[in-house]
Chimera marker file (.cmm) of the C-alpha trace (Angstrom):
<marker_set name="trace">
<marker id="1" x="-0.115" y="-0.305" z="-0.148" r="1" g="1" b="0" radius="0.5"/>
<marker id="2" x="1.395" y="3.524" z="-1.206" r="1" g="1" b="0" radius="0.5"/>
<marker id="3" x="1.672" y="6.215" z="1.861" r="1" g="1" b="0" radius="0.5"/>
<marker id="4" x="1.556" y="9.785" z="0.231" r="1" g="1" b="0" radius="0.5"/>
<marker id="5" x="2.853" y="12.634" z="2.391" r="1" g="1" b="0" radius="0.5"/>
<marker id="6" x="1.053" y="15.962" z="3.284" r="1" g="1" b="0" radius="0.5"/>
<marker id="7" x="3.375" y="17.241" z="0.684" r="1" g="1" b="0" radius="0.5"/>
<marker id="8" x="2.638" y="15.135" z="-2.331" r="1" g="1" b="0" radius="0.5"/>
<marker id="9" x="-0.877" y="15.132" z="-1.528" r="1" g="1" b="0" radius="0.5"/>
<marker id="10" x="-0.694" y="19.161" z="-1.113" r="1" g="1" b="0" radius="0.5"/>
<marker id="11" x="1.087" y="19.078" z="-4.553" r="1" g="1" b="0" radius="0.5"/>
<marker id="12" x="-0.996" y="16.672" z="-6.612" r="1" g="1" b="0" radius="0.5"/>
<marker id="13" x="-3.993" y="19.368" z="-5.456" r="1" g="1" b="0" radius="0.5"/>
<marker id="14" x="-2.236" y="22.078" z="-6.638" r="1" g="1" b="0" radius="0.5"/>
<marker id="15" x="-1.535" y="20.149" z="-10.090" r="1" g="1" b="0" radius="0.5"/>
<marker id="16" x="-5.315" y="19.091" z="-10.426" r="1" g="1" b="0" radius="0.5"/>
<marker id="17" x="-6.501" y="22.508" z="-9.754" r="1" g="1" b="0" radius="0.5"/>
<marker id="18" x="-3.848" y="24.109" z="-12.110" r="1" g="1" b="0" radius="0.5"/>
<marker id="19" x="-5.057" y="21.338" z="-14.938" r="1" g="1" b="0" radius="0.5"/>
<marker id="20" x="-8.572" y="22.283" z="-14.285" r="1" g="1" b="0" radius="0.5"/>
<marker id="21" x="-7.838" y="26.349" z="-14.584" r="1" g="1" b="0" radius="0.5"/>
<marker id="22" x="-6.354" y="25.555" z="-17.781" r="1" g="1" b="0" radius="0.5"/>
<marker id="23" x="-9.277" y="23.805" z="-19.457" r="1" g="1" b="0" radius="0.5"/>
<marker id="24" x="-11.909" y="26.570" z="-18.376" r="1" g="1" b="0" radius="0.5"/>
<marker id="25" x="-9.718" y="29.443" z="-19.504" r="1" g="1" b="0" radius="0.5"/>
<marker id="26" x="-13.084" y="30.552" z="-21.895" r="1" g="1" b="0" radius="0.5"/>
<marker id="27" x="-15.456" y="28.689" z="-20.393" r="1" g="1" b="0" radius="0.5"/>
<marker id="28" x="-17.695" y="30.580" z="-17.702" r="1" g="1" b="0" radius="0.5"/>
<marker id="29" x="-19.235" y="27.608" z="-16.249" r="1" g="1" b="0" radius="0.5"/>
<marker id="30" x="-15.991" y="26.161" z="-15.346" r="1" g="1" b="0" radius="0.5"/>
<marker id="31" x="-15.126" y="29.031" z="-13.504" r="1" g="1" b="0" radius="0.5"/>
<marker id="32" x="-18.071" y="28.856" z="-12.222" r="1" g="1" b="0" radius="0.5"/>
<marker id="33" x="-17.614" y="25.886" z="-10.832" r="1" g="1" b="0" radius="0.5"/>
<marker id="34" x="-13.498" y="26.282" z="-9.721" r="1" g="1" b="0" radius="0.5"/>
<marker id="35" x="-15.202" y="29.390" z="-7.333" r="1" g="1" b="0" radius="0.5"/>
<marker id="36" x="-17.497" y="27.521" z="-5.803" r="1" g="1" b="0" radius="0.5"/>
<marker id="37" x="-14.820" y="24.823" z="-5.199" r="1" g="1" b="0" radius="0.5"/>
<marker id="38" x="-12.701" y="27.545" z="-3.649" r="1" g="1" b="0" radius="0.5"/>
<marker id="39" x="-15.554" y="28.834" z="-1.578" r="1" g="1" b="0" radius="0.5"/>
<marker id="40" x="-16.537" y="26.131" z="0.132" r="1" g="1" b="0" radius="0.5"/>
<marker id="41" x="-12.476" y="25.680" z="1.015" r="1" g="1" b="0" radius="0.5"/>
<marker id="42" x="-12.533" y="29.019" z="2.598" r="1" g="1" b="0" radius="0.5"/>
<marker id="43" x="-10.041" y="30.471" z="-0.075" r="1" g="1" b="0" radius="0.5"/>
<marker id="44" x="-12.357" y="33.132" z="-0.761" r="1" g="1" b="0" radius="0.5"/>
<marker id="45" x="-9.994" y="35.682" z="-2.729" r="1" g="1" b="0" radius="0.5"/>
<marker id="46" x="-9.323" y="32.992" z="-5.176" r="1" g="1" b="0" radius="0.5"/>
<marker id="47" x="-13.027" y="32.528" z="-5.243" r="1" g="1" b="0" radius="0.5"/>
<marker id="48" x="-13.712" y="35.918" z="-6.067" r="1" g="1" b="0" radius="0.5"/>
<marker id="49" x="-11.104" y="35.837" z="-8.801" r="1" g="1" b="0" radius="0.5"/>
<marker id="50" x="-13.235" y="33.011" z="-10.196" r="1" g="1" b="0" radius="0.5"/>
<marker id="51" x="-16.586" y="34.787" z="-10.382" r="1" g="1" b="0" radius="0.5"/>
<marker id="52" x="-15.052" y="38.026" z="-11.802" r="1" g="1" b="0" radius="0.5"/>
<marker id="53" x="-13.415" y="36.069" z="-14.663" r="1" g="1" b="0" radius="0.5"/>
<marker id="54" x="-16.912" y="34.722" z="-15.305" r="1" g="1" b="0" radius="0.5"/>
<marker id="55" x="-18.321" y="38.424" z="-15.745" r="1" g="1" b="0" radius="0.5"/>
<marker id="56" x="-15.077" y="39.055" z="-18.024" r="1" g="1" b="0" radius="0.5"/>
<marker id="57" x="-15.731" y="36.069" z="-20.107" r="1" g="1" b="0" radius="0.5"/>
<marker id="58" x="-19.564" y="37.185" z="-20.952" r="1" g="1" b="0" radius="0.5"/>
<marker id="59" x="-20.369" y="39.973" z="-23.228" r="1" g="1" b="0" radius="0.5"/>
<marker id="60" x="-21.219" y="43.050" z="-21.484" r="1" g="1" b="0" radius="0.5"/>
<marker id="61" x="-24.476" y="43.182" z="-23.620" r="1" g="1" b="0" radius="0.5"/>
<marker id="62" x="-26.496" y="41.053" z="-21.760" r="1" g="1" b="0" radius="0.5"/>
<marker id="63" x="-29.249" y="40.795" z="-24.600" r="1" g="1" b="0" radius="0.5"/>
<marker id="64" x="-26.274" y="38.425" z="-26.454" r="1" g="1" b="0" radius="0.5"/>
<marker id="65" x="-26.795" y="35.824" z="-23.515" r="1" g="1" b="0" radius="0.5"/>
<marker id="66" x="-28.509" y="32.912" z="-24.071" r="1" g="1" b="0" radius="0.5"/>
<marker id="67" x="-30.678" y="31.346" z="-20.685" r="1" g="1" b="0" radius="0.5"/>
<marker id="68" x="-27.218" y="29.314" z="-19.555" r="1" g="1" b="0" radius="0.5"/>
<marker id="69" x="-25.160" y="32.462" z="-19.845" r="1" g="1" b="0" radius="0.5"/>
<marker id="70" x="-27.467" y="34.315" z="-17.628" r="1" g="1" b="0" radius="0.5"/>
<marker id="71" x="-28.346" y="31.650" z="-15.184" r="1" g="1" b="0" radius="0.5"/>
<marker id="72" x="-24.335" y="31.616" z="-15.111" r="1" g="1" b="0" radius="0.5"/>
<marker id="73" x="-23.780" y="34.875" z="-14.633" r="1" g="1" b="0" radius="0.5"/>
<marker id="74" x="-26.525" y="35.830" z="-12.118" r="1" g="1" b="0" radius="0.5"/>
<marker id="75" x="-24.988" y="33.071" z="-9.942" r="1" g="1" b="0" radius="0.5"/>
<marker id="76" x="-21.652" y="34.519" z="-10.142" r="1" g="1" b="0" radius="0.5"/>
<marker id="77" x="-22.844" y="37.629" z="-9.251" r="1" g="1" b="0" radius="0.5"/>
<marker id="78" x="-24.602" y="35.807" z="-6.346" r="1" g="1" b="0" radius="0.5"/>
<marker id="79" x="-21.857" y="34.100" z="-5.174" r="1" g="1" b="0" radius="0.5"/>
<marker id="80" x="-19.513" y="36.845" z="-5.485" r="1" g="1" b="0" radius="0.5"/>
<marker id="81" x="-21.638" y="39.181" z="-3.321" r="1" g="1" b="0" radius="0.5"/>
<marker id="82" x="-21.636" y="36.158" z="-0.898" r="1" g="1" b="0" radius="0.5"/>
<marker id="83" x="-17.951" y="35.893" z="-0.907" r="1" g="1" b="0" radius="0.5"/>
<marker id="84" x="-17.535" y="40.305" z="-0.372" r="1" g="1" b="0" radius="0.5"/>
<marker id="85" x="-19.972" y="39.551" z="2.634" r="1" g="1" b="0" radius="0.5"/>
<marker id="86" x="-17.464" y="37.090" z="4.190" r="1" g="1" b="0" radius="0.5"/>
<marker id="87" x="-14.721" y="39.533" z="3.465" r="1" g="1" b="0" radius="0.5"/>
<marker id="88" x="-16.729" y="42.711" z="5.196" r="1" g="1" b="0" radius="0.5"/>
<marker id="89" x="-16.910" y="44.563" z="1.724" r="1" g="1" b="0" radius="0.5"/>
<marker id="90" x="-20.313" y="45.501" z="2.152" r="1" g="1" b="0" radius="0.5"/>
<marker id="91" x="-21.098" y="47.975" z="-0.796" r="1" g="1" b="0" radius="0.5"/>
<marker id="92" x="-19.141" y="45.620" z="-3.088" r="1" g="1" b="0" radius="0.5"/>
<marker id="93" x="-21.480" y="42.893" z="-1.778" r="1" g="1" b="0" radius="0.5"/>
<marker id="94" x="-24.729" y="45.160" z="-2.217" r="1" g="1" b="0" radius="0.5"/>
<marker id="95" x="-23.730" y="46.081" z="-5.901" r="1" g="1" b="0" radius="0.5"/>
<marker id="96" x="-23.162" y="42.309" z="-6.928" r="1" g="1" b="0" radius="0.5"/>
<marker id="97" x="-26.146" y="41.135" z="-5.062" r="1" g="1" b="0" radius="0.5"/>
<marker id="98" x="-28.503" y="43.998" z="-7.336" r="1" g="1" b="0" radius="0.5"/>
<marker id="99" x="-26.628" y="42.765" z="-10.554" r="1" g="1" b="0" radius="0.5"/>
<marker id="100" x="-27.292" y="39.459" z="-9.566" r="1" g="1" b="0" radius="0.5"/>
<marker id="101" x="-31.566" y="40.330" z="-8.753" r="1" g="1" b="0" radius="0.5"/>
<marker id="102" x="-31.423" y="42.140" z="-11.917" r="1" g="1" b="0" radius="0.5"/>
<marker id="103" x="-30.157" y="39.345" z="-13.901" r="1" g="1" b="0" radius="0.5"/>
<marker id="104" x="-32.172" y="36.435" z="-12.287" r="1" g="1" b="0" radius="0.5"/>
<marker id="105" x="-34.751" y="37.749" z="-9.877" r="1" g="1" b="0" radius="0.5"/>
<marker id="106" x="-35.470" y="35.504" z="-7.063" r="1" g="1" b="0" radius="0.5"/>
<marker id="107" x="-36.876" y="35.200" z="-3.276" r="1" g="1" b="0" radius="0.5"/>
<marker id="108" x="-32.979" y="34.541" z="-2.615" r="1" g="1" b="0" radius="0.5"/>
<marker id="109" x="-31.104" y="37.744" z="-4.461" r="1" g="1" b="0" radius="0.5"/>
<marker id="110" x="-33.773" y="40.047" z="-3.296" r="1" g="1" b="0" radius="0.5"/>
<marker id="111" x="-33.568" y="38.469" z="0.343" r="1" g="1" b="0" radius="0.5"/>
<marker id="112" x="-29.697" y="38.958" z="0.052" r="1" g="1" b="0" radius="0.5"/>
<marker id="113" x="-29.787" y="42.366" z="-1.117" r="1" g="1" b="0" radius="0.5"/>
<marker id="114" x="-32.513" y="43.494" z="2.007" r="1" g="1" b="0" radius="0.5"/>
<marker id="115" x="-30.092" y="41.620" z="4.414" r="1" g="1" b="0" radius="0.5"/>
<marker id="116" x="-27.047" y="43.707" z="3.122" r="1" g="1" b="0" radius="0.5"/>
<marker id="117" x="-28.491" y="46.903" z="3.021" r="1" g="1" b="0" radius="0.5"/>
<marker id="118" x="-29.972" y="46.173" z="6.381" r="1" g="1" b="0" radius="0.5"/>
<marker id="119" x="-25.926" y="45.389" z="7.517" r="1" g="1" b="0" radius="0.5"/>
<marker id="120" x="-25.068" y="48.838" z="5.280" r="1" g="1" b="0" radius="0.5"/>
<marker id="121" x="-27.598" y="50.607" z="7.487" r="1" g="1" b="0" radius="0.5"/>
<marker id="122" x="-26.881" y="49.275" z="10.977" r="1" g="1" b="0" radius="0.5"/>
<marker id="123" x="-23.500" y="49.873" z="10.309" r="1" g="1" b="0" radius="0.5"/>
<marker id="124" x="-23.597" y="53.775" z="9.063" r="1" g="1" b="0" radius="0.5"/>
<marker id="125" x="-25.733" y="54.041" z="12.321" r="1" g="1" b="0" radius="0.5"/>
<marker id="126" x="-22.825" y="53.007" z="14.320" r="1" g="1" b="0" radius="0.5"/>
<marker id="127" x="-20.774" y="55.438" z="12.916" r="1" g="1" b="0" radius="0.5"/>
<marker id="128" x="-23.375" y="58.209" z="13.735" r="1" g="1" b="0" radius="0.5"/>
<marker id="129" x="-22.910" y="57.727" z="17.266" r="1" g="1" b="0" radius="0.5"/>
<link id1="1" id2="2" r="1" g="1" b="0" radius="0.2"/>
<link id1="2" id2="3" r="1" g="1" b="0" radius="0.2"/>
<link id1="3" id2="4" r="1" g="1" b="0" radius="0.2"/>
<link id1="4" id2="5" r="1" g="1" b="0" radius="0.2"/>
<link id1="5" id2="6" r="1" g="1" b="0" radius="0.2"/>
<link id1="6" id2="7" r="1" g="1" b="0" radius="0.2"/>
<link id1="7" id2="8" r="1" g="1" b="0" radius="0.2"/>
<link id1="8" id2="9" r="1" g="1" b="0" radius="0.2"/>
<link id1="9" id2="10" r="1" g="1" b="0" radius="0.2"/>
<link id1="10" id2="11" r="1" g="1" b="0" radius="0.2"/>
<link id1="11" id2="12" r="1" g="1" b="0" radius="0.2"/>
<link id1="12" id2="13" r="1" g="1" b="0" radius="0.2"/>
<link id1="13" id2="14" r="1" g="1" b="0" radius="0.2"/>
<link id1="14" id2="15" r="1" g="1" b="0" radius="0.2"/>
<link id1="15" id2="16" r="1" g="1" b="0" radius="0.2"/>
<link id1="16" id2="17" r="1" g="1" b="0" radius="0.2"/>
<link id1="17" id2="18" r="1" g="1" b="0" radius="0.2"/>
<link id1="18" id2="19" r="1" g="1" b="0" radius="0.2"/>
<link id1="19" id2="20" r="1" g="1" b="0" radius="0.2"/>
<link id1="20" id2="21" r="1" g="1" b="0" radius="0.2"/>
<link id1="21" id2="22" r="1" g="1" b="0" radius="0.2"/>
<link id1="22" id2="23" r="1" g="1" b="0" radius="0.2"/>
<link id1="23" id2="24" r="1" g="1" b="0" radius="0.2"/>
<link id1="24" id2="25" r="1" g="1" b="0" radius="0.2"/>
<link id1="25" id2="26" r="1" g="1" b="0" radius="0.2"/>
<link id1="26" id2="27" r="1" g="1" b="0" radius="0.2"/>
<link id1="27" id2="28" r="1" g="1" b="0" radius="0.2"/>
<link id1="28" id2="29" r="1" g="1" b="0" radius="0.2"/>
<link id1="29" id2="30" r="1" g="1" b="0" radius="0.2"/>
<link id1="30" id2="31" r="1" g="1" b="0" radius="0.2"/>
<link id1="31" id2="32" r="1" g="1" b="0" radius="0.2"/>
<link id1="32" id2="33" r="1" g="1" b="0" radius="0.2"/>
<link id1="33" id2="34" r="1" g="1" b="0" radius="0.2"/>
<link id1="34" id2="35" r="1" g="1" b="0" radius="0.2"/>
<link id1="35" id2="36" r="1" g="1" b="0" radius="0.2"/>
<link id1="36" id2="37" r="1" g="1" b="0" radius="0.2"/>
<link id1="37" id2="38" r="1" g="1" b="0" radius="0.2"/>
<link id1="38" id2="39" r="1" g="1" b="0" radius="0.2"/>
<link id1="39" id2="40" r="1" g="1" b="0" radius="0.2"/>
<link id1="40" id2="41" r="1" g="1" b="0" radius="0.2"/>
<link id1="41" id2="42" r="1" g="1" b="0" radius="0.2"/>
<link id1="42" id2="43" r="1" g="1" b="0" radius="0.2"/>
<link id1="43" id2="44" r="1" g="1" b="0" radius="0.2"/>
<link id1="44" id2="45" r="1" g="1" b="0" radius="0.2"/>
<link id1="45" id2="46" r="1" g="1" b="0" radius="0.2"/>
<link id1="46" id2="47" r="1" g="1" b="0" radius="0.2"/>
<link id1="47" id2="48" r="1" g="1" b="0" radius="0.2"/>
<link id1="48" id2="49" r="1" g="1" b="0" radius="0.2"/>
<link id1="49" id2="50" r="1" g="1" b="0" radius="0.2"/>
<link id1="50" id2="51" r="1" g="1" b="0" radius="0.2"/>
<link id1="51" id2="52" r="1" g="1" b="0" radius="0.2"/>
<link id1="52" id2="53" r="1" g="1" b="0" radius="0.2"/>
<link id1="53" id2="54" r="1" g="1" b="0" radius="0.2"/>
<link id1="54" id2="55" r="1" g="1" b="0" radius="0.2"/>
<link id1="55" id2="56" r="1" g="1" b="0" radius="0.2"/>
<link id1="56" id2="57" r="1" g="1" b="0" radius="0.2"/>
<link id1="57" id2="58" r="1" g="1" b="0" radius="0.2"/>
<link id1="58" id2="59" r="1" g="1" b="0" radius="0.2"/>
<link id1="59" id2="60" r="1" g="1" b="0" radius="0.2"/>
<link id1="60" id2="61" r="1" g="1" b="0" radius="0.2"/>
<link id1="61" id2="62" r="1" g="1" b="0" radius="0.2"/>
<link id1="62" id2="63" r="1" g="1" b="0" radius="0.2"/>
<link id1="63" id2="64" r="1" g="1" b="0" radius="0.2"/>
<link id1="64" id2="65" r="1" g="1" b="0" radius="0.2"/>
<link id1="65" id2="66" r="1" g="1" b="0" radius="0.2"/>
<link id1="66" id2="67" r="1" g="1" b="0" radius="0.2"/>
<link id1="67" id2="68" r="1" g="1" b="0" radius="0.2"/>
<link id1="68" id2="69" r="1" g="1" b="0" radius="0.2"/>
<link id1="69" id2="70" r="1" g="1" b="0" radius="0.2"/>
<link id1="70" id2="71" r="1" g="1" b="0" radius="0.2"/>
<link id1="71" id2="72" r="1" g="1" b="0" radius="0.2"/>
<link id1="72" id2="73" r="1" g="1" b="0" radius="0.2"/>
<link id1="73" id2="74" r="1" g="1" b="0" radius="0.2"/>
<link id1="74" id2="75" r="1" g="1" b="0" radius="0.2"/>
<link id1="75" id2="76" r="1" g="1" b="0" radius="0.2"/>
<link id1="76" id2="77" r="1" g="1" b="0" radius="0.2"/>
<link id1="77" id2="78" r="1" g="1" b="0" radius="0.2"/>
<link id1="78" id2="79" r="1" g="1" b="0" radius="0.2"/>
<link id1="79" id2="80" r="1" g="1" b="0" radius="0.2"/>
<link id1="80" id2="81" r="1" g="1" b="0" radius="0.2"/>
<link id1="81" id2="82" r="1" g="1" b="0" radius="0.2"/>
<link id1="82" id2="83" r="1" g="1" b="0" radius="0.2"/>
<link id1="83" id2="84" r="1" g="1" b="0" radius="0.2"/>
<link id1="84" id2="85" r="1" g="1" b="0" radius="0.2"/>
<link id1="85" id2="86" r="1" g="1" b="0" radius="0.2"/>
<link id1="86" id2="87" r="1" g="1" b="0" radius="0.2"/>
<link id1="87" id2="88" r="1" g="1" b="0" radius="0.2"/>
<link id1="88" id2="89" r="1" g="1" b="0" radius="0.2"/>
<link id1="89" id2="90" r="1" g="1" b="0" radius="0.2"/>
<link id1="90" id2="91" r="1" g="1" b="0" radius="0.2"/>
<link id1="91" id2="92" r="1" g="1" b="0" radius="0.2"/>
<link id1="92" id2="93" r="1" g="1" b="0" radius="0.2"/>
<link id1="93" id2="94" r="1" g="1" b="0" radius="0.2"/>
<link id1="94" id2="95" r="1" g="1" b="0" radius="0.2"/>
<link id1="95" id2="96" r="1" g="1" b="0" radius="0.2"/>
<link id1="96" id2="97" r="1" g="1" b="0" radius="0.2"/>
<link id1="97" id2="98" r="1" g="1" b="0" radius="0.2"/>
<link id1="98" id2="99" r="1" g="1" b="0" radius="0.2"/>
<link id1="99" id2="100" r="1" g="1" b="0" radius="0.2"/>
<link id1="100" id2="101" r="1" g="1" b="0" radius="0.2"/>
<link id1="101" id2="102" r="1" g="1" b="0" radius="0.2"/>
<link id1="102" id2="103" r="1" g="1" b="0" radius="0.2"/>
<link id1="103" id2="104" r="1" g="1" b="0" radius="0.2"/>
<link id1="104" id2="105" r="1" g="1" b="0" radius="0.2"/>
<link id1="105" id2="106" r="1" g="1" b="0" radius="0.2"/>
<link id1="106" id2="107" r="1" g="1" b="0" radius="0.2"/>
<link id1="107" id2="108" r="1" g="1" b="0" radius="0.2"/>
<link id1="108" id2="109" r="1" g="1" b="0" radius="0.2"/>
<link id1="109" id2="110" r="1" g="1" b="0" radius="0.2"/>
<link id1="110" id2="111" r="1" g="1" b="0" radius="0.2"/>
<link id1="111" id2="112" r="1" g="1" b="0" radius="0.2"/>
<link id1="112" id2="113" r="1" g="1" b="0" radius="0.2"/>
<link id1="113" id2="114" r="1" g="1" b="0" radius="0.2"/>
<link id1="114" id2="115" r="1" g="1" b="0" radius="0.2"/>
<link id1="115" id2="116" r="1" g="1" b="0" radius="0.2"/>
<link id1="116" id2="117" r="1" g="1" b="0" radius="0.2"/>
<link id1="117" id2="118" r="1" g="1" b="0" radius="0.2"/>
<link id1="118" id2="119" r="1" g="1" b="0" radius="0.2"/>
<link id1="119" id2="120" r="1" g="1" b="0" radius="0.2"/>
<link id1="120" id2="121" r="1" g="1" b="0" radius="0.2"/>
<link id1="121" id2="122" r="1" g="1" b="0" radius="0.2"/>
<link id1="122" id2="123" r="1" g="1" b="0" radius="0.2"/>
<link id1="123" id2="124" r="1" g="1" b="0" radius="0.2"/>
<link id1="124" id2="125" r="1" g="1" b="0" radius="0.2"/>
<link id1="125" id2="126" r="1" g="1" b="0" radius="0.2"/>
<link id1="126" id2="127" r="1" g="1" b="0" radius="0.2"/>
<link id1="127" id2="128" r="1" g="1" b="0" radius="0.2"/>
<link id1="128" id2="129" r="1" g="1" b="0" radius="0.2"/>
</marker_set>
């Protein structure tokens, strides 16, 4: 039975992630999946980079997006908003949550927008007192 050291396992994971990154260079959905994996592992900065890449790869003119691309972009904005909240970047989070709601309105995106607005309001009130 082969026993791998922590170093070998870490190197293997890095190689797998790198291979995945190279394979998804122009595929927004794969960047979304990688961002989700990073977010799940608590790698917030890496997740943010991947979610932002989704937006970069899709057309700025949303009228050119197909249904699947709308879903991917809306989800990327939603997850980016969540990532920003984990960093405490509430203004950025609000902008991304509103983008997500604009692209794919749902109770979840609406609730996220309202929660972030509430948090910003509480922060502003604390600063005033």
